[in-house]
N, C-alpha and C positions, 0 to 999 in steps of 0.2 A: 728774713722777717716777711718785711714787704707784703705779701700776703696770708699775713696770721698763722703763718706756719716756723717754728724754727723745736727746737730741740735735737739728738737722734738721731735717728737710722741703722740701724741694724738690716742686713744680709744676709742670704743664705745663698751659695749652688756648688754645683758640682754632687761628688768627678763631672767631668768637660773631656771630650775626643775632641781633639785638631787631628784638623791632617796635616803632613810635615810643613810646607807651604805656611799657610798659614802660623804655626809655628814657629818658622823661621819671619816671619812677619811683626808679627809678637815677639823673639828675640829679638828683634832689631829696635824696635820701638820701645825695647823697655828698656836697651843700651844705650837711649838716643839720652833716657832720661823722661823717653815716657812723653803721655798726649791726653783727650779730652774726648769724648767720645757725647756728642746726644745722646738721649738716653730718653722713652717713655716708660711711666711708675706705672705700673698697673697694679689696685684694690685688691689682695686677694681675698677680701669678704662677696667680691662680684665676683669671682672666679666661677663658681656652678651657674650663675645669671649667662643669658645668649650677651654674644657678644659685642654688639650693639648698644649694650647697656652698661656696659662697664665705666669704671669714672677709672682717669690719667692722670697724671700731673706731670709733668715736661722737668729732666733733669740732666747734671750732664755728669757724668761717666768720667773719672781724673785715672788714671793708670799711671802709675808708678813702677821700681821694680822693690821699693819699698811698703807699697799699702798702694791701696783701689780705692 
């Protein structure tokens, strides 16, 4: 809320293919309780524009065994 944004966001992705070694790493992360990743969120309305004109916002992806 400090930047004036608040509410709930929904995202869809997948299905995805994961290499066996990456799958093992993800299983380990989930087994240990989860982790956080820094992410850059790009606005879908900008996808048709040249990439240098895309707007973005920084965020955190939280991966836990029961939710993202």
